[in-house]
N, C-alpha and C positions, 0 to 999 in steps of 0.2 A: 503496498499498500504506500508505502514513503516512495517505492521508486514511482509509481503512478502519479503521487502528488506533485514529485518533481517534474513528471512531462506534462502534465496538465498547467505546472505554473508557466512551463516553455511555451505551450501551446497559447495560453492568455496573451503574452509578450508578440507572439510572432504572429498572432492572426490577427495583422492588421488592415489586410487591403483582402481578406476571403470573399467573394463575391460570386456574380451571377455570371459564368463566362462561356457555356456550352454550345448554347442554341448559334448554328453557325450560318443563318440567312438573313436576308433585309428582312427586317420586323419593326412595328413601329414602337418606339418607348413607350413608356405609361405615360399618359397625358400629365402636362404640369398639375401640382395640386395634389397627387397621389400619395406625396411625402414617401414614407418608408414603403408604402406596398410596392413600389420597385416596377414590378410588371414583366419579370421574366416571361413574356408570352401574354401579357395581359389583354392582348386584344385578338389574341389567338380564338378562333372556335365562333367570334363574331362578324367575320367578312371571309375574305378568300382562304381557301386551305393553307395549314402551316406547313412551307415546305418541309422535307427531312435535311435534319441537321448533315453536314457534311465534313466538320472537322473536329468532332468528339476526340478527345484525348485521355479523360479520366472517366468520365460516365459511358456506358456499354453503349456499345456504337449502333445496336438495336434497340435502344430503348424507346418507349413510345414517347408519342408526342406529348400526351396529356402528362404522364410522369415528369416528362422533361419542363414542362411549363409548372409544374407543382413544384419540382424543387429550385427552379429560379425563382419564383415568387417566394418562397420560402428561405430563402440565402438573402433575397432582397429585404426581406422584412427583419430579418436579424441584425443585417448591419445598416439598417433605416436607408438605404439608397436606391436608385433608379437604374435602369438598364445601362445609361449613356454613363454611369459610374467607369465601367469596362468598356465597353463598345464604343466605336466610332458609327459615326454618319455614314451613310451609303452613299457612293460615288454618285453623280448626277448622272442621268443617260445620256448618251453620247449623242452627238449632234447627225441626224441623218443626211446622207450622201446628196449631192445636187446642190446642196445651201438650201434647202426647204427649213421652214422652221422647226427648231427642235419640238418635239411632243411635251405638253403640258408636263410640269412635275406632279407624281401624286400627292392627294391631300393631305396636308398636315397632319399627322395622326396615324396614317394609314389606312388601314383595312375596314376601320369601323367608321371613319370618316369623322372622329369624337373631336377632331384640334388637338394642338396641343406639339409637341417636341417633333421634328424630322424622324425620319425611317432610319433605322441603324443597320450595320452590316456586322452580322453575328460571325461570321466567318473570318472577319479580319484579328489579326493580333498584335495590333499596333500598340495598345497600352500597356504599361508596366502592370496595371492593375492587374488584368487580365492573367498575365503569366503569373504574379503572385497567387492569385487565386487558385490557380492548378495545382499549384505547392500545397497551397493550404488543403484543398478538396483530399490529395495524396496523403497529408500529413493524419486530417482524422480518421481516414480508411484504416490508415496503419494504426492510428492509438485502438481505434474500435475493434480490431483484428485483434490485439493483446488483451483488451476486456473481456471480449467473450472467449478467448483460451488460455492464456496464463493468470490473468487476475480472477477469472470464474474457478479455475481448476483450484488455486492459489487459497482462496477462501471458501471453497466448496459448495458455491452457489450457481445454479442452473445458468448457462449461458443467456437462455430467455429471459430470463430474469435481472440482467445487467443493464446499466444505465448507460445508453452511449452518447457521446459526444456531439454535439450539433455546433453548427456555427454560434447559434444562439448562445451555447455556452459561457462562452466568453465575450462577444460584442453586446449582446442584451440591448440590439437597437442603435449601436454607435459603431462607427467604422476603426475607430482605434480604442480597444477595449483595455483603458487604464482604470485605475479605481479613483475615485475623485478624489480622497487623501493625497494620493500620489501627485495627483493635477495641481492642488492647493498648496500641498508641501514646497513643491518645486517654483509655482511663481512666489510664493512668500520669500524664498531664500535668493531668488533671481530678480523680482520686481517689485517687492514689496508689499505691505501690508494692504494697501487699497488695491492693488491689481489682483492680489489673492481673493479679498472680500468680495470685490466686483464679480470675480469668475464664479465664485459660489452663487451669488443670488444670479446670474445670468443662466447658470446649466440648472439652478433650481428652477428657473421661472419655465425653461424649456424642457426639461425631462421628469420636475417631479409627480410622483404617482406612475410611473412607467418603471421598467427594470433595470434601465441604464445604469444610474449611481445610485448609492447609498447618502441619502439624506435624514438617515436616522438620528437621535437625539444623541447617542453616543457617540458618532461619528465626529465630530469636532471636540468633544472631549478628549477623544483620543489622541488630535492632534495636538491640543494644549497641553496633554501630560507627556508628549514626544518635544514639545517645544521647551515646556519647563526641565525635561531631564538633560534638555543641549544647552539647559542654562539661559534659555532666551524666554524670561517671564512674561514680556511687554508682546510677543507673540502670542502666547499663550494666553495671555489676558483678550488680544483680540478675537482671536477663536472663541472663547467663552461668551465675549459681551455679543457678538453676532448668533451664538446660539440661543442666547437670551431672546433673541428678535423672535424666534420661531419656536421656541420652547420655554415660555419662561416661567414655567412651573417645573422646572428640571432642579431638582434637589443634586443632584448628581454636579450639575456646573456650578453650582453655589460652593460646594465641597470643592471644587477645582479650584475657584476663586479665591477661596479663603485659603488655600496652600500657597497662590500666587503672592497672596500678600503675607504669608508667613517667610516664604522667601526674599521677599523684600522688606524686612524686619517691620510689617506694620501691623503689630499684633492687634489694634481696636479693630481694623480694618477686616483683618481675619476672622475676629468674634462676629461680628456684625454679620459677614458673609456666612459661617457655620450656625449660626442662631437662624436664618433663613433658609438655611439647609435642613435643620431639625421644624422648623416650622412647616415646610412643604413637607416632609416626609417623619411624622413624629414616631412611629414606631421603629425606626433605622436605631437599632442600640449602638452601631459602629459609629455613625455620624452624632451621637449624644455622647460618645467616650472623647471625640476628638472635639469637641465644643468643651467639654469638660477639662481636658489637657489645656486647652488654649486658655483657661480662664483660671488654671494652677489649682483645680479642683482636686484633691487628692480622692480618688474613688473608695468605696466600701470594701474591706477585705471580703473575697469571695465566700459565700457560706454563710455570712453573719448579716442579721437583720438590723432593724433599729434598735440601738439603745432601750431598754425598759423605761417607761414612764417614772418618775421618783414620786 
């Protein structure tokens, strides 16, 4: 399992551009406004018959058109892209001989006549993203083969019950599958507090409620803990104040704020923050003990109750 975790971690780093690559004839891209629904074959079946692919290199060459389209759409959704992320526009039709006027181009959006992006030529390998995608598909296939053989045997589980890796496993609707904590900490170190906090608000506004990033209460608390461990209390306080904007009743945020004040040798502010933490979570014995320690209160010896009344 340790080896599997390492492989999955590598996949999460490398699967940056895996996407929709293997249909190979000119077909319309998904109309603009489809967003992450991409449309590997979004228009197929609504107009002229979809032509057979001619340049498949990873998927089976005898794959059915419906199965191919289903794979393309699933991968588009996994990365939040459209067909033109990997595919280039089709070449314009050649001018007819004799100087006659060239035939009019096909309607924008292609077969369905729905409007939108121009037709794409899926046979071309012009984009680096398409070449990368083939490598990523091979990697996923190899990993799933190991999961259903070596790993299943090692843990004594039937191959059919094993969870298989998909593009969405790492990408979760974004092209670059980075953790939001990594994005923010890199910005904080490289461009400062303003850039990092602005990026958090931007990502939260765009992706909150989706599976792309972790916007839970504890994520910014952990960033604050890491900053404090690196002796950057001001950075830690910035993460915690940001967290209170979205989780104003977060007891653990106030606990961390108290620890930041303690690091800065500001005991009164540390006590105030810890009192707020106790107020928000009055049943948390650990928080109460921390407050007593800050106030210099000696806890009663274990096993002893209050002294008898005189």
